N, C-alpha and C positions, 0 to 999 in steps of 0.2 A: 712826892707828887705821884698821882695816878692819872692815867689817861682814860677818858670815857668818850663814847660816841653818843651824840644826841641826834636822833632821827627826827626829821622835820615833816610835818603834815600840814595840809591846808595852806593858809596864808603864810605860815612860817617858812615855807619853801623858798620864799623870796630872799631869805637870809643866806642861801648858798646854792650854787648851781649843782652841787652834788647831792642835794636833798638830805644832807647830814652835816654836822659840825663835830670835829674832835677838839676837846679841850683837856687841859691838865688842871687838876684840882688837888688840894691837899687831902691826905689820907683822912678818913672819918668825916668827909664833907657830906652835906645834906643837899636835898633838892633846893632848899633856900639858897645855899651857896652857888649852886648851878645857875639859878635864876639871876643872882648878882653877877656872875661871870658873863652870862648872856647879855645883860644890860651894859657891861663894860665893852663887850664885843660890838654892840651896836654903836656905842660912843666912838669907838676907834674906827669902825669900818663903814658906818653910815651917818657920820656927823651928828650922832645923837638923835636920829629920826624919831620924833615923838610918837608916830603911829606904830613903829616897830617896838618902841619901849612899852606902849600900852598893850600891844599884842602879847609880849612876854609876861607882863604883869598880870594879865587876865587869862593866861593859858594854864592848863593842868599838865602834869607829867604822867607817863605810864611806863611800866616795866616791860621787859622783853617777853613777859608772860601775859601781856595785855591787861594788866591790873593798874588802876589808878594808884599813884604813889604820892604821898603828901609831903609837905615842907620839911618834916623832921626825919624823913626816910634817909638812912645812911647809904652812901654809894660805895660799891665794891670796885676793885681794880678791873678794868676792861669791861665794865658794865655798859650795856646799851640801854638808853632811856629814850622815850619819845616825848615830844612836846605837842600837845593837842590844843590848838587855838579854839576860842569860842566859835560856835556855829550859829548862824542866823538863817532864817528861811521864812518862806511865806506859806 
């Protein structure tokens, strides 16, 4: 298992008072695996809140180099990734 930090931005900050979440994932996990872990986190900590689940499903992830990373991106030990929710505006 490896530990990673997920930095929270925008509406995803409602998931933690620390503006980040640390999770443990299997070695060679991908962004897709992180997304699934976050959905489990919502099930356990927010009674499966549908709005939070939709938020995770519709968000993108970025690297600590501010680059968008996709579902098949493999995660490294102690890597920091950010989750960026969809943005709306007028």
